[in-house]
C-alpha positions in Angstrom: -67.4 97.4 44.1 -67.1 94.6 41.6 -68.6 90.6 42.1 -66.2 88.6 44.5 -63.9 86.1 42.6 -64.7 82.9 44.1 -63.0 79.4 42.4 -65.4 76.7 43.4 -62.9 74.3 43.4 -59.9 76.3 45.5 -63.1 77.0 47.9 -63.4 73.2 47.7 -60.2 72.5 48.2 -59.9 75.1 51.0 -62.6 73.3 53.1 -61.1 69.9 52.4 -58.1 71.3 54.1 -59.8 72.4 57.3 -61.4 69.2 57.9 -58.2 67.6 57.4 -56.6 70.2 60.0 -59.6 69.9 62.0 -59.3 65.9 62.0 -55.7 65.4 63.1 -56.2 68.5 65.9 -58.9 66.3 67.6 -56.6 63.0 67.9 -53.4 65.8 68.6 -56.3 66.7 71.4 -56.4 63.6 72.7 -53.2 63.1 73.8 -52.2 66.2 75.8 -52.0 66.8 79.6 -52.7 69.1 81.7 -49.8 72.3 80.7 -47.5 72.7 83.4 -45.8 76.2 84.2 -42.6 77.2 85.9 -39.3 75.1 84.4 -36.9 76.3 87.2 -36.3 74.8 90.8 -37.1 77.0 93.7 -36.9 77.5 97.1 -38.8 78.8 99.9 -36.6 81.7 101.7 -39.6 83.5 103.2 -43.5 83.4 103.5 -46.1 86.1 105.2 -49.8 85.9 104.9 -50.0 84.7 101.3 -46.9 86.3 100.2 -43.8 83.7 99.4 -40.2 84.5 98.4 -38.7 82.0 96.0 -34.8 82.1 95.6 -34.7 80.4 91.6 -31.4 77.1 91.4 -29.9 77.5 88.3 -27.8 74.5 86.9 -24.5 76.4 88.9 -23.9 79.2 91.3 -24.5 82.6 91.0 -21.3 84.8 90.3 -23.3 88.0 91.0 -23.0 89.1 94.5 -26.2 90.9 95.0 -29.3 89.5 94.7 -32.2 90.1 92.4 -36.1 90.2 93.2 -38.6 90.9 91.0 -41.5 92.5 92.3 -44.4 91.1 89.7 -47.7 92.6 89.5 -50.7 91.6 90.9 -53.3 91.6 88.8 -51.3 88.1 87.0 -49.9 85.7 88.6 -45.8 86.1 88.0 -45.0 82.8 86.2 -45.3 84.8 83.4 -41.1 85.0 83.8 -40.1 81.2 84.1 -43.1 80.1 82.0 -41.4 77.0 79.9 -37.6 75.9 79.6 -37.3 78.1 76.2 -39.2 81.5 77.6 -37.9 81.9 81.1 -36.4 85.5 82.2 -35.4 83.8 84.8 -33.6 81.0 83.6 -31.6 83.4 81.3 -30.7 85.8 84.3 -29.2 82.6 86.3 -27.8 81.0 83.0 -26.2 84.8 83.1 -25.3 83.9 86.6 -27.7 86.2 88.5 -29.0 85.7 91.4 -32.7 85.5 91.1 -35.4 86.1 93.7 -39.5 86.5 93.2 -42.3 87.7 95.6 -45.5 85.2 94.7 -48.6 87.5 96.0 -51.3 84.7 96.5 -54.0 84.9 95.6 -56.5 87.6 97.6 -59.4 86.8 99.0 -61.8 88.3 101.5 -59.2 88.7 104.2 -57.5 90.8 102.1 -60.3 93.1 101.2 -58.6 96.0 103.2 -55.1 95.7 102.9 -53.7 99.2 101.4 -51.0 100.2 99.2 -48.8 100.8 102.0 -49.5 97.2 103.3 -48.2 95.9 100.0 -45.0 98.3 99.5 -44.1 99.5 103.2 -45.2 96.2 104.3 -44.9 92.9 102.0 -42.1 94.7 99.8 -40.2 96.1 102.6 -40.0 93.0 104.5 -39.4 90.6 101.1 -36.1 92.9 100.3 -35.1 92.3 104.1 -35.6 88.7 103.9 -33.7 88.5 100.5 -30.7 90.7 101.8 -30.7 88.9 105.5 -30.7 85.4 102.6 -27.6 86.6 100.7 -26.3 88.6 103.5 -25.9 91.9 102.2 -27.4 94.9 103.0 -28.7 96.7 99.5 -30.2 94.4 97.1 -31.5 94.8 93.5 -34.8 95.2 92.8 -36.6 94.2 89.1 -39.6 95.5 89.0 -42.4 94.3 86.7 -45.2 96.4 85.4 -47.4 97.5 88.0 -44.7 95.9 90.5 -41.9 98.7 88.6 -44.5 101.2 89.6 -44.7 99.7 93.2 -40.5 99.2 93.3 -40.3 103.2 92.2 -42.3 104.1 95.3 -40.3 101.4 97.5 -37.2 102.8 96.4 -38.1 106.5 97.0 -39.3 105.8 100.4 -36.3 103.2 101.1 -33.5 104.0 98.7 -31.2 102.3 101.5 -32.2 99.4 100.8 -31.8 99.5 97.3 -28.7 99.0 95.0 -29.3 99.4 92.0 -33.5 99.4 90.0 -34.6 97.8 86.6 -38.3 99.1 85.3 -39.8 96.6 82.9 -43.1 98.1 81.2 -43.5 99.9 84.3 -46.1 102.7 83.9 -44.6 106.4 84.8 -46.6 108.7 83.6 -50.7 107.7 83.9 -51.8 110.3 81.7 -50.4 109.8 77.8 -52.8 110.7 75.2 -52.6 106.9 74.2 -53.0 105.2 77.5 -56.4 103.2 76.8 -56.7 101.9 80.3 -56.4 105.3 81.8 -59.2 107.1 79.4 -60.9 104.3 80.3 -60.7 104.6 84.5 -60.7 108.6 84.6 -63.9 109.4 85.0 -64.3 105.7 87.2 -66.0 106.3 90.6 -63.5 104.1 92.2 -65.2 104.6 95.7 -68.6 103.6 94.7 -67.3 100.6 92.3 -64.9 99.0 95.3 -67.9 99.9 97.9 -70.4 98.1 96.2 -68.4 94.7 95.1 -65.3 94.4 97.6 -62.8 92.8 96.2 -62.7 93.0 92.2 -63.3 89.6 90.6 -60.2 88.6 88.6 -63.0 87.9 85.5 -64.0 91.5 85.5 -60.4 92.7 85.2 -59.6 90.3 82.6 -62.2 91.3 80.5 -61.5 94.7 80.2 -58.0 93.6 79.7 -59.5 91.8 76.4 -62.0 94.8 75.5 -58.7 97.0 74.8 -58.5 94.6 71.5 -61.5 92.8 70.9 -60.8 91.4 67.9 -57.5 90.6 68.2 -57.4 89.0 71.5 -61.3 87.5 71.5 -61.4 86.3 67.6 -58.3 87.0 65.8 -56.3 84.3 68.3 -58.4 81.8 68.6 -59.4 81.6 64.8 -55.6 81.3 64.2 -55.3 78.5 67.0 -56.9 76.2 64.0 -53.3 76.4 62.1 -52.0 74.9 65.0 -54.6 72.1 66.5 -52.2 68.9 64.5 -49.1 70.5 66.1 -49.0 69.1 69.8 -45.8 71.7 70.6 -47.5 74.3 69.5 -50.8 73.9 70.9 -49.3 72.9 74.0 -47.6 76.3 74.2 -51.0 78.1 73.3 -52.5 76.8 76.0 -50.3 77.5 78.3 -50.3 81.1 77.5 -53.9 80.9 78.0 -53.9 78.9 81.3 -52.0 82.6 82.5 -54.3 84.8 81.5 -56.7 83.2 82.8 -55.2 81.9 86.1 -55.4 86.2 87.3 -56.1 86.8 91.1 -58.9 89.1 92.7 -57.9 92.6 93.6 -57.6 93.8 97.1 -60.6 96.4 97.2 -58.8 98.9 98.8 -55.4 98.9 97.2 -57.1 98.9 93.7 -59.2 101.8 95.2 -56.3 103.9 95.9 -54.3 102.4 92.6 -57.1 103.7 90.7 -57.4 107.2 92.0 -53.5 108.3 93.1 -52.0 107.0 89.4 -54.7 106.2 87.2 -57.0 109.3 87.6 -54.7 111.5 89.9 -51.6 110.6 87.9 -49.6 111.3 91.4 -46.4 109.3 90.2 -45.3 112.2 88.4 -47.4 114.9 89.6 -46.4 114.4 93.4 -48.6 114.0 96.3 -48.8 110.3 96.4 -49.1 109.2 100.1 -48.3 106.0 101.2 -49.0 105.5 105.0 -47.1 108.3 106.6 -44.6 108.6 104.0 -44.9 111.0 101.2 -43.6 109.6 97.6 -40.7 111.9 95.9 -39.4 110.1 93.0 -36.4 112.5 92.8 -35.4 110.3 95.9 -34.3 107.8 93.9 -30.6 108.3 92.9 -29.8 104.7 92.8 -29.0 103.4 89.2 -32.0 102.9 86.9 -32.6 100.9 83.8 -35.9 101.2 82.6 -36.8 98.7 79.7 -40.2 99.4 77.9 -42.0 97.1 74.6 -42.5 99.8 71.3 -45.5 98.0 70.7 -46.9 97.8 74.4 -50.7 98.1 74.5 -51.2 98.1 78.1 -48.3 100.3 78.8 -47.5 102.5 76.2 -44.4 104.0 76.0 -44.6 107.4 76.5 -45.6 106.6 79.7 -42.6 105.0 80.6 -40.1 107.2 78.8 -41.1 109.8 81.5 -39.4 107.7 84.3 -36.2 109.7 83.1 -37.6 113.3 84.0 -39.0 112.7 87.3 -36.3 110.5 88.9 -33.0 112.1 90.7 -30.9 109.4 89.6 -27.8 110.6 87.1 -27.2 107.2 86.4 -30.5 106.4 84.3 -30.5 103.5 81.3 -33.5 103.2 79.0 -34.1 100.2 76.4 -37.2 100.1 74.0 -37.8 96.4 73.3 -39.5 95.9 69.5 -42.4 93.8 71.0 -45.3 94.0 73.0 -46.2 93.5 76.7 -46.1 90.1 76.9 -43.6 89.2 74.2 -40.8 91.6 76.3 -40.9 88.1 78.5 -41.9 85.2 76.0 -40.4 85.8 72.7 -37.6 84.2 71.0 -36.6 87.7 71.0 -36.6 88.5 74.1 -34.7 85.4 75.2 -32.0 86.5 73.5 -31.8 90.2 74.3 -33.5 91.3 77.3 -31.8 89.1 80.3 -28.0 89.7 78.8 -28.9 93.5 78.6 -29.9 93.2 82.5 -27.0 90.8 83.3 -24.3 93.4 81.1 -26.1 96.8 82.8 -25.9 95.1 86.5 -22.4 93.3 85.9 -21.2 97.6 85.1 -22.5 98.7 88.6 -21.2 95.6 90.3 
């Protein structure tokens, strides 16, 4: 290795620029208020335990005759789909004329320790779907499942196909045993029974650190080093802090539901292999014969594209469409490209099946 070519004058210039940036950033930080999230007005239409179903209000009445219910994952808060005015899947779907509802799961506590996946899917989701259908005056609704919520939506549609008109899945894991699935590889030999029996509900902080460890350099070092570049830009800094607030505002996980999700999905891969049972119901994805739109992200480190692509070969529907989005697991909701491409694609697909 040759000698390092360091010019003292340039090094001094960089140090001065950094100092000025930090001083300007300190001034900006003094002017910041607590960042808010959720830009779209909404009304509560159903409540049960900690769950609330909201209907969003757009600037004009929806033109879609069939409402769409967003089923988000349990592991994060659902306001990622309505983060801010220029980064809102909900707002853009409303602008397209869709009638949008969403399940907010709330924050589980020790009272929820024994909730099972059957409780979530055949209980909460079923009753939420019924509430939306009743509110809209229809018999069937569209379901849009995101990430883990997409896996739940697949199970729900397989068991209750008569309640769903169209199914949309976004960044949804289907085959949990693809070679590039790091989360699956990590948890494949985990003793889920010992884990849950020991700690009960799974703390949100533990889950967050597991996700961060998938890309420790990018998510724990480079991100905060890069933050220095925007310290003197109030808008960009508020956007950064809003995202950070979402990342660390995660609910705990109900212990029993977590145990079953680990054993049956990540370890047993039963969603595609078969043998998945929720309460008295067997889950057979071949029972899904409604139109399906599957959207996945090509640079997704949490749900590899091949995991989502597997959906095509395991459902019974002859009307299947998939869209590969050029971005990552979070970018599919908040990037500028996502705002331009994803909501219109969903709307056009639904309109063609109205």
